[in-house]
C-alpha positions in Angstrom: 56.6 52.5 -73.9 55.2 52.8 -77.4 54.2 49.3 -78.4 55.8 47.5 -81.3 52.5 47.4 -83.2 52.0 51.1 -82.8 55.6 51.8 -83.7 55.2 49.7 -86.8 52.0 51.5 -87.9 53.6 54.9 -87.3 56.7 53.9 -89.2 54.7 52.7 -92.2 52.6 55.9 -92.3 55.7 58.2 -91.9 57.5 56.3 -94.7 54.6 56.6 -97.1 54.1 60.3 -96.4 57.8 61.1 -96.8 58.0 59.1 -100.0 55.0 61.1 -101.3 56.6 64.4 -100.4 59.9 63.3 -102.1 57.9 62.4 -105.2 56.3 65.8 -105.2 59.6 67.5 -104.8 61.1 65.5 -107.7 58.1 66.3 -109.9 57.2 62.7 -110.4 54.4 61.7 -112.7 50.8 62.5 -111.7 49.9 58.8 -111.5 52.8 58.1 -109.1 51.7 60.9 -106.8 48.1 59.8 -106.9 49.2 56.2 -106.0 51.3 57.4 -103.1 48.5 59.6 -101.8 46.1 56.7 -101.9 48.7 54.5 -100.0 49.3 57.2 -97.4 45.6 57.7 -96.8 45.1 54.0 -96.3 47.9 53.9 -93.8 46.4 57.0 -92.1 43.0 55.3 -91.9 44.7 52.2 -90.4 46.3 54.2 -87.7 43.1 56.2 -87.1 41.1 53.0 -86.7 43.5 51.8 -84.1 43.4 55.0 -82.1 39.6 55.2 -82.2 36.6 56.7 -84.0 37.7 60.2 -83.2 41.5 60.1 -83.4 41.9 63.8 -83.3 42.6 67.0 -85.3 45.9 65.9 -86.7 44.5 62.9 -88.5 41.7 65.1 -90.0 44.2 67.8 -91.0 46.6 65.3 -92.6 43.8 63.7 -94.6 42.7 67.2 -95.8 46.1 68.2 -96.8 46.7 65.0 -98.7 43.5 65.6 -100.6 44.4 69.2 -101.6 48.0 68.2 -102.3 46.9 65.6 -104.8 44.3 67.9 -106.4 46.6 70.8 -106.9 49.4 68.6 -108.1 47.2 67.1 -110.8 46.2 70.7 -111.8 49.9 71.7 -112.1 49.6 74.3 -109.4 52.7 74.1 -107.2 51.9 77.6 -105.8 48.8 76.1 -104.2 50.1 72.8 -102.8 53.3 74.3 -101.4 51.4 75.2 -98.2 50.0 71.7 -97.9 53.6 70.3 -98.1 54.7 72.7 -95.4 51.8 71.9 -93.1 52.2 68.2 -93.5 55.8 68.4 -92.4 55.5 71.0 -89.7 52.2 70.2 -88.1 50.3 67.1 -89.3 53.0 64.4 -88.9 54.1 65.6 -85.4 50.4 65.8 -84.4 49.7 62.3 -85.6 52.7 60.9 -83.8 51.6 62.6 -80.6 48.0 61.3 -80.9 49.3 57.7 -81.3 51.7 58.1 -78.4 49.0 59.6 -76.2 46.6 56.7 -77.1 49.3 54.1 -76.3 50.9 55.9 -73.4 49.2 54.1 -70.6 52.2 53.3 -68.4 53.1 49.8 -67.4 53.7 48.9 -63.8 57.3 50.1 -63.2 58.6 46.7 -62.2 56.8 45.0 -65.1 58.3 47.5 -67.5 61.8 46.8 -66.2 61.2 43.1 -66.3 60.1 42.9 -70.0 62.0 45.8 -71.6 65.2 44.0 -72.5 63.4 41.2 -74.3 60.9 43.6 -75.9 63.7 45.8 -77.3 65.4 42.7 -78.7 62.0 41.8 -80.3 61.9 38.5 -78.3 58.2 38.8 -77.7 57.6 35.3 -76.3 60.5 36.0 -74.0 58.9 39.3 -72.9 55.7 37.4 -72.1 57.7 34.9 -70.0 59.5 37.7 -68.2 56.2 39.4 -67.4 54.9 36.2 -65.7 58.1 35.7 -63.8 57.7 39.2 -62.4 54.0 38.6 -61.6 55.0 35.4 -59.8 57.5 37.3 -57.7 54.9 39.9 -56.7 52.4 37.2 -55.8 55.0 35.3 -53.8 56.0 38.4 -51.9 52.3 39.3 -51.3 51.7 35.9 -49.8 55.0 35.8 -47.9 55.7 32.5 -49.7 59.3 31.3 -49.2 60.9 30.8 -52.6 62.4 27.6 -51.2 59.0 26.0 -51.3 59.2 25.9 -55.0 55.7 27.1 -55.6 55.1 28.7 -59.0 52.4 29.2 -61.6 48.9 27.7 -60.8 50.0 26.3 -57.4 51.4 29.7 -56.3 48.3 31.6 -57.5 46.0 29.1 -55.7 48.0 29.2 -52.5 47.9 33.0 -52.3 44.7 34.2 -54.0 42.1 31.4 -53.7 39.3 33.1 -51.7 38.2 29.8 -50.2 41.5 29.8 -48.3 41.7 33.6 -47.8 38.2 34.9 -46.8 39.4 38.3 -45.7 38.1 41.2 -47.8 40.5 43.0 -50.1 40.2 46.7 -49.5 43.1 48.1 -51.5 42.1 47.9 -55.1 41.3 50.5 -57.7 37.8 48.9 -57.8 37.5 49.5 -54.1 36.8 46.7 -51.6 36.3 43.4 -53.5 33.2 41.3 -52.7 33.7 37.5 -52.3 32.5 37.0 -55.8 34.8 39.7 -57.2 37.7 38.2 -55.4 36.9 34.8 -56.9 36.7 36.4 -60.3 40.1 38.0 -59.8 41.5 34.6 -58.7 40.3 32.9 -61.8 41.5 35.8 -64.0 45.1 35.4 -62.7 44.9 31.7 -62.6 43.6 31.5 -66.2 46.3 33.9 -67.4 49.0 31.6 -65.9 47.4 28.4 -67.2 46.9 29.8 -70.7 49.6 32.3 -71.5 52.4 31.6 -69.0 52.4 27.9 -69.5 52.4 28.1 -73.3 55.2 30.6 -73.3 57.2 28.7 -70.6 56.8 25.1 -71.6 57.1 25.0 -75.4 58.6 27.1 -78.2 56.0 29.5 -79.6 55.9 32.5 -81.8 54.0 35.5 -80.5 53.4 38.6 -82.7 54.1 42.0 -81.2 50.5 43.0 -80.8 49.6 39.7 -79.2 52.5 40.0 -76.7 51.4 43.5 -76.0 47.9 42.4 -75.1 49.2 39.6 -72.8 51.6 42.0 -71.0 48.8 44.5 -70.6 46.8 41.7 -69.0 49.6 41.0 -66.6 49.7 44.7 -65.8 46.0 44.7 -65.0 46.6 41.8 -62.6 49.3 43.7 -60.9 47.1 46.8 -60.5 44.9 44.6 -58.2 47.8 43.3 -56.2 49.3 45.3 -53.3 53.0 45.7 -54.0 55.8 48.3 -53.8 57.6 49.5 -56.9 61.2 48.2 -57.2 64.0 50.2 -55.8 65.9 52.1 -58.5 
């Protein structure tokens, strides 16, 4: 799932580049083309900064073609910038899209994705956070064989199932390998803290959560799930 924040950045970059190419095709003024190039480069830099210090060949190629496109346009040399326009359309933009998708393609837990997807697609980001913790609660409840009729949820459920002082057995089945007592305590506080801070605020009062903030919280829930033994939901 490409995050909303990544989608937004990509959409802004694509829009600016296509507006630039349309201006070039319409033989707009040199000042307009220069302004659009500057805006496109800024959007490209923003996307590159999000991906990392070395975002990849497509980013470098697009920046280079934008430079030469502007230079040859200002020199009234359409024969020279025609290849830049072609390469931007056919190679650079698809390459940038792929680079951002690859950077952001870490898959969510299958069940978590199913739990949050409807709210996420509707842009109800606080709702997506609530849905994520409802799913995490269900996994913890199943892991601890806690009868839903007991009504345990949130902090009480996490403490009942994950508190190492009550469960001294060593966890062997994590991507970190067997957890020491201290590591198990750290995991307990991580999950408990996530519930106390993010689940409670999203569940108990109306709040506004930006897409990138919701994405970070859902990724935190995903990390917690990676340390919990559970089966993917049946399709």
